[in-house]
C-alpha positions in Angstrom: -2.6 -9.5 -2.9 -1.8 -6.2 -3.3 -5.4 -4.7 -4.5 -6.9 -5.5 -1.0 -3.3 -4.4 1.3 -4.0 -1.1 -0.6 -7.9 -1.3 0.1 -7.6 -1.8 3.3 -4.7 1.0 3.9 -6.9 3.8 1.7 -9.5 2.0 4.6 -8.0 3.0 7.2 -6.2 6.6 5.4 -9.6 7.2 4.7 -11.5 7.0 8.6 -7.8 8.2 9.9 -9.4 10.5 12.9 -10.8 6.8 14.3 -7.4 5.4 13.8 -5.2 8.5 14.3 -3.8 6.9 10.5 -3.3 9.2 7.6 -1.5 8.4 4.4 2.0 10.1 5.5 2.0 7.9 8.4 0.5 4.6 6.7 3.6 4.8 3.9 5.9 5.5 5.9 5.4 2.3 8.0 4.3 0.1 4.5 6.4 2.3 2.2 10.1 0.4 3.2 8.6 -3.4 3.9 7.0 -3.6 0.2 9.4 -2.0 -1.3 12.6 -4.1 0.9 16.0 -4.9 -1.6 19.3 -5.5 -1.8 20.3 -2.3 -3.2 18.5 -0.6 -0.5 20.2 -2.5 2.4 23.5 -2.4 0.5 22.6 2.1 0.1 22.2 2.1 4.1 25.8 2.2 4.3 25.1 5.8 2.9 23.0 7.6 5.0 22.1 10.2 1.1 21.1 7.4 -0.6 19.3 5.5 1.6 16.7 8.4 2.4 17.0 9.0 -1.4 15.3 5.7 -1.8 13.4 5.6 1.6 11.4 9.4 -0.8 11.3 7.4 -4.2 9.5 4.1 -2.0 7.3 6.2 -0.2 5.7 8.4 -2.7 4.7 5.5 -4.6 3.0 3.9 -1.6 1.1 7.0 -0.9 0.8 7.3 -5.2 -0.7 4.0 -4.8 -3.3 4.0 -1.7 -4.7 7.8 -3.2 -5.3 5.6 -6.2 -6.5 2.8 -5.0 -9.6 2.8 -7.1 -8.7 3.7 -10.0 -5.9 1.6 -9.9 -7.7 -1.7 -9.2 -11.1 -0.7 -10.4 -13.2 -3.9 -10.1 -14.0 -3.7 -13.3 -10.5 -4.9 -14.5 -11.2 -7.4 -12.3 -14.3 -8.8 -13.8 -13.8 -12.6 -15.5 -11.0 -13.4 -13.8 -12.6 -16.6 -11.3 -15.9 -16.4 -9.6 -15.6 -14.0 -7.2 -13.5 -11.9 -8.7 -12.9 -8.2 -7.3 -15.1 -8.9 -4.1 -14.2 -9.0 -0.8 -14.7 -11.7 1.7 -17.6 -11.6 4.1 -16.7 -10.1 7.2 -14.8 -12.1 9.8 -13.8 -14.8 7.1 -10.2 -13.8 7.6 -10.1 -13.7 11.3 
């Protein structure tokens, strides 16, 4: 699931002239949703701690988006099952 999502976000970032969503914008939206924790919710009482936590989350998500092809190389998923590493046909998710 993470691989599919990150490949999609990398594709959006790669088409930022059409989508108006460069990596930095995607990170702002996705980082807090991917790394939400109880510690983060308690850190909201302290603005500085919440800001530092958000920065760490953003750095991780930005790194994953920027390095999706290396982190999720198709050869690492071979042999897991039939069709591993393949994208579903266009319109299959609609």
